[in-house]
N, C-alpha and C positions, 0 to 999 in steps of 0.2 A: 504494500500500500504506500502511496506517495503522501506521507504525513505533512509535508510542506504544503502540498496542494489543499489539504484539509483545513489547515489554519488560515491559509490565504483566502480560501473561499469564505470562511467565517468572517474575516475582517472586511472583505469586499461586500458581504451581505450586510454587515453593520453600517458601512458607508452608504450603500444604496438605500437602506431603510431610512436613514436620516435625510437623504436627498429626496425621498418620496414624500416626506413630511414637510420639507422645506427646500424649494427649488434653488435657493441661494446657498445652500450648504455645500461647501467646497472641500477639496482635498486638504487645503490649508486649515479649514475649520476642524476637520476630522483629526489632523495631526495635532492641533492645539488641544483638542479634547483628550488625546492620548498622552499629551505632555512630551511630544517628539517633534522633530523637524519634518516638514513636508517631504523633503528629499528622502529621509530615512524610511518614512511610511511608504512612499512610492516605490522604493527599491524592494521592500518586503513584499508588497502586493504584486510586483512584477517578477518576483522570483529571483531578483538580482542580489538579494542579501537575505541570509537565513535569520530567523527570529530566535534570539536566545531565550532561555527559560526565565532569566532574570528580567528581561524586558517584557516578556509575556505576562509575568506576574504584575508588573507595573501597569501594563495596558489594560488587562482584563478587569482590574479594580476600577477603571474609569468608565467601564461599559455596564449598563444596567441589564444584566442577564441572570438567569436562574443558576442555581448551583450545579445542576447536571450539565448544562451547556458550558459553564465555566470549567468543569472538570474535563470534559471532552476536548476543549480547546487546549488546556494545559497539557493533557496527555499527548495530544498530537505534536505539540512543540517539543515536549520532553523526548518522545520517541524519535523525532527527526534529529534532535541534537545528539542523541545517543548513536544514531546511524552514521552521523558525520564525524564521530570521534575517530582520530587516527589510532593506530595500534598501540602507541605508547600511552595515550590517554585511556584506552580500554584496559590496559594492564593496571594502570593506577586505579581505575574504577573497581577492578577485582580486589585489589588490596584493601580498598576502602570498605568493601562489602563484608569482609571477614569480621569486622567489628560488630556486625549485626545491629547497627544503629538504624533507627527509624527516622527518616527525614519528614517531619510533619509539614504538610502543605500549609501555606500561610493562612488560608481560609479556615483551616481547622485550628491553627495556633491562636487565631483571634479569640477562640472560645476559651482557651486555657492560658491566657497570657499572665495571669497572676501567679506569683511564686509558689503558693501553697499547693497548687495542683501537682507540680513535680515533686514537692516535698512529701505529699501523701503517697505518690507512687514509690518513692525511695523508702519511706517509712515502712511499707509492707515487707521490706527485706530485712528489717531489724528483728532480732530474736524475740524481743519482748512485745512485738506488735500485737495490738488488739483491734478488731474491726469495728469496735464501738465508736461512733462519731464523737461522743463526749471525751473518750480517752484520747483520740487523735487531736481534738480541739485543745485539750489541756497541754499536750506535748508541743503543739505549734503556736499556742498563744492566740488562737482565733476562736470565733464562736462556733458551736455545734451546727447552727443553721448554714454557715458558710461551708463547713465540711461536708454536710449532706448534699448541698448543691454541687460542690466540686466532684463528689463521688458519682453523682448522676451524669455529669458531663464526661468524666473519665470512662464510665461504662458505655455511654453512647458512642464514644470514639474507640471502644473495644481495647482500651488501655488497662482497664480493670475488669476482673471477672469475679464470680463468687463460686467457691467450691466448698461444699459441706458447711455452708454458713459463714465462711471466712473470705475476706477480700484477698485476691491475689493479683499481682502484676503480670500482665500478659506479654510484656516486651522487655528486652534486656536493658536498653538505654535509649534515650531520645536526644536528638540534636536538631536545632532549628537551622534553616538555610542561612548561610552567611553572605555578607556583602549584598544584601537585598534590602532596600528601604522598607521598613515596616513599623507602624506605630506600636503594634503589639510587642514586637521584639524589643523596641526601645524601652517600653514600659517594663518588660521583664528584667532587662539589665539594670534599669534605674532602681527597681525594687531590691534587687540583689545587692547593689552598691549601698543603698540606704541601710539594709540589714547588716552589711559588713561594718558600717559606721556604728550601728547599735552594738555589735559584738565588740568593737574596739573600746567602747565605753563600759560595757556590762560584763563581758566574759573574762575569766582569769587568763593570764598570758599563756599558761601551759595548755589551755584549751583552744588556742588559736595561733595563727601565724600570719600576721599582716605586715608585709615589708614592701619596700619600693626601691627603685634604682632610677637615677636620671643620667642620661648619657647623650653625647652628640652622635647622630646617626647619619648614614647614607640612605636617603629615602628611596633610592632605586632598589634597595634590598627589602622593602616592606612586604612585598608579595611573598617572598620566600620566608620572611619572618613569621607571617600569619600561618603559613603551612606548618612551620616548626612548632608554633604554639598549639595548633590543632592536634598535631601528633602527640605533643607532650600531655595535653588534656586527656587524651584517650589512654595513654600509657599510665598516667597517674590514677585514672579511674579504675583500670584493670588491677593496679597494684593495691589500692586501698579497699576494693570490694572483695568480700569473702563470704563464705557460708555462715559465718558467725558475726555478722555486722551488728553493732550495738548502738549506732547513732547515725544521723543524717547530717552531712556537711555540704556547704557550697564552696566552690573554688572560683574566685574571680581573678582574671588576669587583665590588667589594664595597660594598654600600650597606646599612648596618645601624644600629640604634639603639645608643647608648652608655649609655643608662639606661632603666629600666623606668618607663613612664608610669602614673600613677594613673588606672585606667580607671573609677573610681567618681566622679571629680571632675566 
């Protein structure tokens, strides 16, 4: 199947739909709606430029379509992108898959962008875990009502299941897509940073490790640095997780510029 043709037909259909409602609606207006340049949209529609999954996620959020249509569009872009991967990239993809991480689609992550959803998932792996919402609430410092709502969402997403009356986690680990603009992901990171600040004030030093380093860097190495940080996160998770886990921790790694560079220099 030509998946590129599938998503091109969808975008052309969206353009024609708006033109049928407004004769003055142009390619330029459609590009503005998508937050892209007219040239870029034209090249995608004409098959001269493939659409990346990152851009597809940005564009589909600007279009008023139902969830099933959205999923079909993103699936076509994802399969086309996979088809175009060269052999080196395919090998890298296989190495990535061995970690058995589930990449939540952004539309699903919008539902569980609050920190306590992932905390509940990880809490199920702790030896002393109890499925009682009040017990979970007391451990996380939130209300039982919030816990009950979160459990319902996690069940709908098939991330939690019930066996013999006990809540169990159905997946090994969860990772959100990186380098893709998302209000939900920004909110999740913001909450974790805020909770790290609370830990700095409230937890004993032997229960935490909050350190920092400031350095001059070569910004051309940032892409490689992000890959190494990603690998380190996975290795640390594999090292710390065991069959006798007794607590739930978050690990935040912050790498950010301390000043604005002159982009015109």
